Backbone bond lengths (Angstrom), bond angles and torsions (degrees), N, CA, C in turn:
res aa  C-N    CA-C-N  psi(-1)  N-CA   C-N-CA  omega(-1)  CA-C   N-CA-C  phi
1 X - - - 1.448 - - 1.521 107.81 -
2 X 1.307 115.99 128.09 1.454 119.68 -177.20 1.530 111.55 -89.71
3 X 1.311 114.99 167.48 1.463 121.89 -176.43 1.532 111.67 -64.72
4 X 1.321 116.78 -37.89 1.467 120.90 -179.04 1.529 111.20 -61.62
5 X 1.336 117.21 -40.13 1.454 121.31 178.35 1.529 111.00 -65.22
6 X 1.312 117.23 -41.14 1.464 120.45 178.78 1.522 111.63 -63.89
7 X 1.321 117.10 -42.01 1.463 120.97 178.80 1.525 110.07 -64.34
8 X 1.322 116.62 -44.38 1.458 121.17 -179.42 1.530 110.60 -64.83
9 X 1.315 116.90 -40.24 1.458 121.61 179.24 1.522 111.64 -64.88
10 X 1.319 116.51 -40.68 1.471 119.24 178.60 1.530 111.11 -69.01
11 X 1.324 118.00 -40.00 1.471 120.80 176.32 1.527 110.91 -61.24
12 X 1.325 115.89 -41.69 1.452 120.62 -179.53 1.524 111.36 -64.49
13 X 1.330 116.73 -46.77 1.464 119.44 -177.27 1.524 111.63 -66.25
14 X 1.329 117.81 -35.60 1.469 121.03 178.14 1.529 110.58 -71.23
15 X 1.324 117.57 -41.68 1.461 121.07 -178.21 1.531 111.55 -71.64
16 X 1.327 117.55 -30.63 1.464 120.80 -177.16 1.525 112.38 -82.57
17 X 1.318 117.86 -20.32 1.461 121.16 -175.41 1.531 113.91 -55.73
18 X 1.347 120.21 -46.29 1.477 118.25 -179.32 1.532 114.07 -66.53
19 X 1.331 117.49 -25.95 1.461 120.22 -174.48 1.521 113.75 -92.80
20 X 1.338 116.94 -43.63 1.471 119.12 -174.67 1.516 113.11 -120.41
21 X 1.314 117.91 -1.23 1.455 120.75 -179.29 1.518 111.30 97.26
22 X 1.312 115.14 -168.77 1.470 120.78 -176.21 1.527 110.96 -67.78
23 X 1.335 115.39 139.93 1.460 122.74 177.70 1.518 107.48 -116.36
24 X 1.312 117.18 128.15 1.458 122.25 178.59 1.527 108.50 -89.05
25 X 1.359 118.44 105.89 1.467 120.24 -176.26 1.528 113.86 -63.25
26 X 1.332 117.05 -37.83 1.464 119.46 -179.90 1.529 110.88 -65.20
27 X 1.321 115.69 -42.04 1.461 119.70 178.96 1.522 110.84 -69.73
28 X 1.325 116.31 -32.49 1.464 121.21 178.50 1.528 110.50 -62.55
29 X 1.328 116.14 -37.08 1.461 120.15 -179.80 1.525 113.09 -76.02
30 X 1.332 117.17 -32.70 1.465 120.32 -172.52 1.524 114.07 -95.68
31 X 1.324 117.51 -36.15 1.459 121.59 -173.40 1.533 110.46 -102.99
32 X 1.327 116.86 110.17 1.471 121.67 -177.41 1.526 112.09 -65.84
33 X 1.328 117.27 -37.15 1.467 119.87 179.96 1.527 111.01 -66.49
34 X 1.331 116.35 -42.89 1.459 120.72 177.69 1.530 109.95 -62.20
35 X 1.330 116.57 -44.67 1.466 120.88 -179.86 1.521 110.63 -62.07
36 X 1.323 116.63 -43.24 1.464 119.92 179.92 1.524 111.20 -62.35
37 X 1.348 116.17 -42.19 1.458 121.07 179.57 1.530 111.35 -64.26
38 X 1.331 117.17 -42.79 1.469 121.60 179.52 1.525 110.31 -65.01
39 X 1.321 117.25 -45.61 1.463 120.12 -178.80 1.529 111.42 -66.07
40 X 1.328 117.63 -33.94 1.465 119.91 176.36 1.527 111.10 -66.49
41 X 1.334 116.79 -39.74 1.465 120.16 177.30 1.521 110.75 -64.09
42 X 1.320 116.74 -41.68 1.466 120.76 179.34 1.516 110.33 -65.32
43 X 1.328 117.17 -40.27 1.463 120.28 178.69 1.521 111.13 -62.41
44 X 1.322 116.89 -35.33 1.458 120.68 -178.05 1.531 112.50 -78.36
45 X 1.333 117.51 -36.00 1.461 120.27 -171.05 1.515 114.75 -115.55
46 X 1.317 118.61 -12.79 1.459 121.62 -170.12 1.511 114.68 -77.03
47 X 1.322 114.10 159.62 1.456 121.16 174.78 1.515 110.33 -86.07
48 X 1.318 115.34 -176.59 1.466 120.41 -175.20 1.529 112.17 -63.95
49 X 1.325 117.01 -46.90 1.470 120.15 -177.92 1.531 110.80 -64.35
50 X 1.329 115.96 -41.87 1.463 120.06 179.11 1.526 111.29 -65.21
51 X 1.318 117.15 -37.77 1.466 120.38 177.56 1.524 111.63 -64.56
52 X 1.325 116.23 -39.79 1.466 119.37 178.54 1.524 111.33 -65.32
53 X 1.324 116.85 -42.44 1.469 120.33 177.34 1.525 109.84 -64.69
54 X 1.327 116.23 -40.79 1.459 121.19 179.65 1.529 111.59 -61.39
55 X 1.321 116.94 -45.89 1.471 120.36 179.65 1.521 111.51 -64.81
56 X 1.331 116.39 -41.73 1.464 119.88 178.92 1.527 110.73 -64.49
57 X 1.322 116.65 -40.55 1.459 120.66 179.43 1.526 111.08 -67.59
58 X 1.310 117.52 -40.85 1.461 120.55 177.38 1.523 110.60 -62.49
59 X 1.317 116.46 -40.01 1.463 120.48 177.70 1.524 110.49 -64.92
60 X 1.321 116.13 -42.61 1.465 121.38 -179.50 1.529 111.30 -65.44
61 X 1.324 117.02 -34.65 1.462 121.22 179.39 1.523 112.71 -81.13
62 X 1.326 117.10 -7.33 1.462 120.49 177.79 1.508 114.18 82.21
63 X 1.306 117.12 24.59 1.460 119.51 -179.02 1.521 111.91 -79.95
64 X 1.313 118.57 -12.65 1.466 121.88 178.35 1.523 111.81 -97.40
65 X 1.341 117.52 1.73 1.455 120.64 -177.97 1.517 113.27 -77.80
66 X 1.341 116.43 -15.50 1.450 119.77 179.99 1.524 110.00 -69.70
67 X 1.322 115.23 130.22 1.460 119.94 179.67 1.522 108.97 -85.67
68 X 1.331 116.97 138.91 1.466 118.70 178.31 1.520 110.65 -66.31
69 X 1.323 114.54 149.56 1.459 119.12 179.71 1.520 109.01 -70.17
70 X 1.309 116.36 128.47 1.456 120.36 -179.31 1.531 109.22 -89.93
71 X 1.300 114.74 162.09 1.461 120.35 178.36 1.517 108.58 -68.06
72 X 1.312 117.53 145.39 1.455 119.72 179.76 1.525 110.47 -64.72
73 X 1.309 116.03 141.09 1.460 120.44 -179.90 1.524 108.84 -75.46
74 X 1.323 117.38 138.80 1.470 119.84 -179.12 1.528 110.64 -71.39
75 X 1.305 114.68 152.91 1.457 120.24 178.05 1.521 108.73 -72.13
76 X 1.338 118.69 153.37 1.474 120.38 -179.31 1.528 113.42 -56.80
77 X 1.339 118.12 -34.24 1.466 120.26 179.90 1.531 110.51 -64.88
78 X 1.341 116.57 -38.14 1.459 120.83 -179.49 1.522 111.31 -68.04
79 X 1.322 116.44 -35.34 1.458 120.58 -179.76 1.522 110.24 -67.29
80 X 1.321 117.56 -43.94 1.462 121.59 -179.29 1.518 109.54 -65.84
81 X 1.312 118.34 -42.05 1.459 121.35 -178.60 1.529 111.07 -66.77
82 X 1.292 117.64 -34.41 1.459 121.02 -178.27 1.525 112.05 -82.90
83 X 1.304 118.14 -10.78 1.457 121.08 -174.83 1.525 112.22 -69.60
84 X 1.314 118.19 -44.22 1.464 121.94 -175.57 1.533 109.59 -105.63
85 X 1.325 115.45 87.96 1.449 119.56 -179.18 1.523 111.79 -99.11
86 X 1.317 118.71 -25.91 1.461 122.25 -177.51 1.519 109.83 -123.78
87 X 1.296 114.73 161.57 1.450 120.19 176.62 1.516 111.23 -77.49
88 X 1.316 115.54 -168.17 1.462 121.10 -177.29 1.522 112.36 -67.37
89 X 1.321 117.49 -26.38 1.458 120.51 -177.44 1.524 112.77 -104.43
90 X 1.317 117.62 11.84 1.456 121.80 172.56 1.440 113.15 85.60
């Protein structure tokens, strides 16, 4: 854990205390569900500065690295069947 992360974590926990209560930094780092719940509360109730710290901390913790689930690719038979829906004149 680098010094920048520790500073950011302490700023976040101090800034979030008046709005959402005490934040456990150790649990925030280890428990993904707890971190997600805390960040959702901050997103709902936090001010601009707290939101910026929250986003930077989430980025630093790698919470934005998850790729969204993409739509399933259609089977080749479905693509061919869907290709010709109209006649030559539409």
